[in-house]
N, C-alpha and C positions, 0 to 999 in steps of 0.2 A: 430140552436139554437131555442128552442121553444119560443113562445110569452111570456110565464110566465118568462122564464129565461132572455129574453131581457128586460122585465120590471124591474126585480130585478137588472140586470146589470146597466141599466140607472139610477135607484134610488141610487145604491151604488156609482156610479161615481159622482153623484151630492152631495152625503153626504160625501164621503171620498176622492175623487180624484183618478186619474189613478194609482199613485204610491202605495197608500195604498190598492187599489183593487187588483193590481197585487201581492202585498205581501201576502194578504189573500188567493189568489188563488194558491199560491205556485210558482209564477214566480219571477225570479231574477231581471228582469227589466220590465218596463211598456210598451214596444213596442207593444206586441200583444194586450194589452188592448186598447191602443191608436188607433191601426189599426182597430180593431173591432168597436170601438166607432165611428170612422170616416167612417165606411162602406167600407174600403179599403182592408180588409183581404179577400183573394180569396179562401182559403182552407175551408173545412168543419168545422163548429163551434159546432158540436154536443157535442164533449168531453168538449169543453170550457163551453158550456151551462150547462152540468152536474156539472162541478166544481162550476159554479155560483150558481146553485140550492143548492148544498151541503153547500156552504159557507154562503149564504145570505138568503136561503129559510127557511120557517117555515111550520110546519104541526100541525094540531090539534090532540093532543094525547088523544085517548079515555080513557086511563087508568088514566091520570092525570087531564083530563077535561079542558085542556088549550092548548095554542100554545107553541111549543118548537122548537128550531132550528133543521133543518134536521140532522145536525151533531150529536146533542145530541140524536135524535131519533135513528140514526144508531148505536150510541154507546151503547144504551140500548138493542137494538134488536140483534146485532151481537156479543155481548160479550159472554163469556162462562157462563155456568149456575152458578149464584151466590149461594153460600152455607152459607154465613155469616149472612144473614138478610132475615127474612120471607117477608118483604115488597119488597125488591129488587127481590126476587124470584117471587112474585106475578106480579110485573111489567114486568119481563122478560117473564113469561108465557103469559101474555096479549100481549106482543110484537110479539110473535111467530105466532099469528093468525091475527095480525093487517094488514089492507090493505096498510098501509104506510111503512111496513117493507121493507127496501131495499134488493136487492140481495146481497148475500155474495160475496166478491171479489174472483176472480178466484185464485186458488193456483198455484204457479209456481212449476214445477217439477225440481228437482235438476239434 
């Protein structure tokens, strides 16, 4: 887990508690959250850190001129091309060249 993710994780634990943090990260119980918080989780925490960044991190959006949650950033950047609103289209176009644009999730083959 990166230092940025660890700082966000520690802050989220202090504000919300282990049960709520686990819920926001998509876990059914808080065991992994408690183990990582206590420094007792032995496995690699990179994927966990990525979930923390996605759930609790923010980025500065050049198009909007302010901070937005990473999840909202990904939602704007990775959606299909909007055709119903010129402003949404301008935002989507700006996202395609943005350094904060996340990688598209890998498609599973059937």
